[in-house]
N, C-alpha and C positions, 0 to 999 in steps of 0.2 A: 526226555519224553519217550515213552514206549509206544510204538505203533501196535495196534491190535492185529493188523494184517498188512500185507503188501498192498492190497487194494486201497487201504486207508491212505497210504503214501501216494499212490498213483492218482487217487481221486482228489486229493487236496495237497499237492506238492508244496505250495507256498506255506502251509502250516508247519511242515516238517523241515523246510529248507534250512540247512546249516545247523540242524539239531541232531543230537544223538538218538538213535533208535536201536532196537534189538528185535530181530525177526528170525524165524526158523523156517527153512524150506529145503527142498530137494534140488540139487544141482542139475540143471537141464543141459547146460553146455559150458565149456570152458576153453580159454585161449591163453597161451603164454608163449612168448618168443624168447628163444635163447639169447642171453646177454642183455636182455631188457629187464630192469628191476621191478617190474610189476606184471600182473596178469589180470584178466577179466574173466568173470563167470556169471552166469545167470542162475537165479534160484526162483523156485515157484512154491508157494505155500498152500496152493489149491485155490486161492482167490485171485492171484495175479502173479506176474513175473517181473523181476527187477534185475538190472545189471549191478554187479558188485566189482569195484575196483580194488585190487589187493596190491599193496606195496611189498608183499613178501615174495620170495621166489616160490614158484609153483602154485597150482591151484588145486582145489579139491577135485576128486574124481567125479565124472558124470554119474548121477544116481545117489551120490552121498547125501545124507541128511545133515545139514549144518545149521548151527545157531551162530549168527553173526551180530556184532555190534559195531556201529560206525555212524558217520554223519551223512545225512542226505544232502545231495548236491544236484543242482540243475545247471546245464550249460547255458541255456537260454529259455525264456518264457515268452511266447507270442500269443497274447490274449489268454485264452483258456488252454492253450496247447503248450505242454512242457516238452522241451527238447533236451536230450542227453541226461535224463533223470537217472541217477545212480546212487549207490551207497559207497562211500570211501571206508573200506573195512579198517577197523582198529583192533578187533579181536575176533577170532574164529574158533569154534569148537566143532569137531565132527561128532555128531551124535550117533550116527550109524552109517556104515558104508554100504 
């Protein structure tokens, strides 16, 4: 299932939970820790922002335009509030730096 935008995912996380999506956005922040085999970064497509969990070493640079494909996950859902909503990255292409 392809999301039209990150806001689609954020507005209806249950519809996308555990489903593969593809979104394109600009990296707004990124964190990685030495010796830890994953990193986190946030992307914004102009409609909303979402966290991406990457199991690769390294994260894209802040400001890079990336297209990612991965599965949507929620840590928990309390009524209409999603907690820990993120995309587990399966594939990443840097469109522009």
